[in-house]
N, C-alpha and C positions, 0 to 999 in steps of 0.2 A: 506494499498501499505508501503511494510515492506525501508526497507532502501535502498539494491539494486533497488527491481524494480526504487523508485520515483530517482537514478541519469544514471538512466538507463532514463531515463526519460530527466532530467533537460539535460545532452549528445545529445539531438534524440532535443530536443529544441534549443540548443548551436545550434542545425548544419542546423536544418531549419529555423534561426539566420539570420546566417550566409553565407545561401546560394542564401536566397532571397531576403540581399543587392546582392548580384553579381547578382541575375536575376531584378536588377529594374537597376541597370546600366545597362545590356545590352538590354535590353528594351527600354532604352531612348537612349545609343548609333549605337542602330538599324533605330529608329526614328529622328534622327539627323544628326549626323556627319557620317554615314552607309547611306544613305540617303542621296538621288541626288535628291528626291523632295522640300528636306529641301533648299538644297542648289540656287534650282530653285526659289527658295518663295523668303527666303531671299534675294538675285539682285533682281530680279524684286519688290519686298518692300519697300527696300534704290533706288531702282536707278540710279544702278552699270555700263547699260548697256551702260553708256558712258565714261568708264574707259576706252580700246581702243582710243577710235578719244584725253579725255587729255592725252594720249601715248603721243601718235605720234604729237597731237603741243608741245607739252613742247618739244620732240627731237627738232623737226621744231620750237621753238624757242630759242633753246640751239643753232643752225647746221645755223640761216639763223639770225641773229639778225642787219642784214643790209639794211632789203628791203624795201618797200615802203611800204607805208600802203594800199595802197592798193591791189600790188601784197600780200602781206601778211592775207590782207582779202579772197581769190577765196583762197590761200591754204589752210583757216580756212572752205569753202564752198565743196570744194571737198573733203575738210580728212570727215566729215558731209555727207558726201554721200560715202563714199567710203568705211570707219567705222561703218555701220548702227548699230540699235539694234538687229536687223532679224541675225547679218549676230555673232552679239558681244555675240547674248546668244546661239551657236550655237560652238559657242570657246568655252563656257562658259560650255556649254552639254555633251562635247565632253573630256576636264579639266579633268572633275568630276566627268562621268563615270572611265578614266582614271584614277584615280588614285582610286579611288573607286574596281574598277577589279585589279589593286595592292595592297588595302589590305585588301582584305577576296582570293588573295592568285589562281584569273584566269589569270592572267596575272604576269609573271618572269620579267616584263620592267617597270619602271617608266616612262613613258614618257609624256609631261610636257609642250610641245612645243605651240606657239602659231607662222604658217605658213603663212608667209606677203608678197608671192610672190606673189599672185597671186593677193595682194590689192596692191599692189608697181605696178602694171601691170596700175587697175584700178584707182589707184591715176593720174596718166600719163592724160588719158582717158579723168575721169574727168574736169580736168584743162583747156583742152584747150578750153571748148565754155565758162573759168569766167576769164581770164588771157587776159586782156587789150591790144583789137586790138593794131599792132606796125608799119601797114603798108599798103596804098588802094590795093596795087597790092593781091592777090587772095594766086598764088601759093607761090608767096614770106614769104605774110602772116602766111600761116603754114607752112609753115619749118624753120622759126623765133619758132612760139609759141608750132611747137614741141620742139623745143633745149630748148626756155626757163623753157619749164616745163619738161625737160630729167634729166636738172640742175637745177633743179628748188627740184629736185627728191633722186637726187644724194646727193646733200648736207644738206637738210634737215634728211640722215644719220637714214632714213628708215629701220631698217635687211632687212636680208630672216629671223631669225629665231628670235622668243625669246625662252629662255628655263628658267623657270620660274624657278625649281632646284636651275639655277647657282644665279641668282639678292643675292645681297647683303643680303635682309628680311629673306629671309632663309637661306639659310649661316649661319648668324651670330646669327643666335634662333636657332642653333640647329632643328632645326622641320622636316629633315629628317632622325635624330634617332632615335626619339620616334615613324614616320611613321612606321623605318626599324622593332620597340620594337613589336607596335601595331601587324602587320602585322605576327611577329614568334610564338605569343599566340594566334589571333585573333580564326584559327579552332576551341582551345581547350573551350575560352570563346563562344564560341555561344552555344552550346548541353551542354557544360559540368553544369553552374549553374546549367539547368531545369532537366540535369540530377538528380545530388543531389541531391534538395528539392524536386523531386518525393522519391528519396532513401529512406531519413529523414522521409520522411509523411506519406512514406507506412509504417513507419517502427514500427510508431510510432500508428498505426492505425492498425497494426496485434499484439500487443502486449498490448494494451490495449484498455481498455474501449472505443466506442464511443465518450461520455461525455467528460475524458478524452484529445482526441486527439484532441480534439473540442479549447477545448483551451485555450492548450499549446500552437497551431497554433497557434490558435490568435491573442497570449499572443505575441510570433514571433514575428509575422508577425506588427504585433502593434511595438512593440520596430523597428524591423528592418526601419516602414518607418522612425519612431520619430527619425532612426541613420543617414538618409539621409540628410533626411529634412540638422540634425544639420551639415553634410560633405558639404551638398552645402553649407551654409551657412558662410563653415568655407575656403574652394575649393572658393570663391566668394574672395573674401578677397584679397587671394594668385592670385591669376589669374592676376585681378583687377593692385599688387604692380607690373605681370610678365610686362603685358601689356606697362605697364606706365614706366617699365625701355628698354624695349624689344624698340618701337614708341619714346623715346623720341628724335631720332636721323633723327631722315623719316620724315623731314619736306620736303620731292617730293614729299614724297604719297599721300599731300594731296591741291597734283596741281593732280597729277592723277586720287586719287577715286571723287576728289571734292566734297570728307568731312571730317571731322577731324579723321585720322585712329585710332584714338584712340577707338571715341567713335566708329565707326566701331567695333571696335573690341569688346567693351566692349557691342553691344545690339545687334552681336552675339555669344558671350558669356554667354550671359544674356538668348538669343533665347531657349539655351539646356540648361540651370541648371533651365529653366523652365519647361518646358515639368520634367524632371529629380526631383521637385518638387512634379509636380501630378501627379505622378506616386507611391509619395512617396505615399502623399494623400491620394490616393486610398489604396492604401497595407495597411494604418493606416487602415482607416475606415473596410475594409475587413473587416484586423484582427480583430474587435472591433467586426464587426459585429457575426463572429467567432468563435470570444469567450463569447458573452452574451447566442449563438445563447448554446453549449456546454456549460452554468450554468444553463439555462433552461432545458438540456439533464437531467441535472447530477441532477437537483428537478424532473423533473418528469420519473428517473429510479430509486432513494429514496422512493419519494411514494408506487411504484406500485411496491420495496418487502419488504416494511413495511406490506403492502394488503397483500402481501405471506404469507407474517412472522404468521400475522393475523388469514390467512383463511385457 
C-alpha cells in the first residue's frame, strides 16, 4: 500500500470514526429522550403519578391556611380521588406526545398545558360526601355543603390550566431554547449520520481489500466507542453541576414531586447516560470483533498468496 492509498484509508477511517460517534448518540437519543415509553417507564418506576395531587395540596395549603384540621383532611381525600394515578398517567402521556411531536417537527405548536377544568368540577363533587355535615335539615344541609365545597374550591386557587412552558423551572433554565435548537437539527441528525457511516464504509470496501476494510472499520468503531464512554463520563459531571445550580432554589419542587428534585434529575440523567454507555460498549465489542476477523482474513489472504506464488 503506497502513501496515497494509506492517506485515503486514514481519511475514510476518520470519517467512519466520527460518523460512528454521531450514530451512537443518535441511537441513544431515539432510545431515551425521543422515546415516549422511556418517560412513561421513568414515571412509573419512581412513582411520580402523585405530582398533580401534591401540586394541588400545596396550592390548597398556601391558600387555605385557616381551615380546621377536619375540613383540611376532607380536602386531601377529595384531592386524592380527583387527581388519580390514571388521570396523571393520561396527562403525562399527553405532554410527552406533544413534546416529542414538536421536537420531531410533526407539530408546529408546543402545547404543554394541563387542563384542570374538569378536575375542578370533580373536586367539588368529591368534597360533598367527605365534608362534615352542618345541619339536620337535608335540603338546608345540601345547599350549605355545596356552598362550602364551592368556596373551598375557589379559595384553593386551582387554575383552569397549568402551562409548563411558563413555570419558573422552565423559563429560568432556558430549556425551551435547547428544545427549539434540537427541533431545528432533528431532521438532519435522524438519517444523516447513518448515511455518512454507510458512505465511508462502502468507500473503504470498494477501494481496499476486505481484510483492510474490516480492520480499519473495526479500529474506528472501537475507538469511537471508547470516545463516547469518555465523553459520557465527562458530560455526566457537567450535567451534575448544572442540575445543582438550576435546582438549588426550587425548594417547593420537593413538596410537589414528593422526592428530592436534584436526586430525580440525576437519576433521569443517569438513565440516559447508562443507555449511551451500553451502546458505546456494544460498538467497542463490534469494532474489536471486526478487527480480529480482519486480521485473520489478512493472514488467510497472505497464506493463499504464498501458496499461489509457490505453485
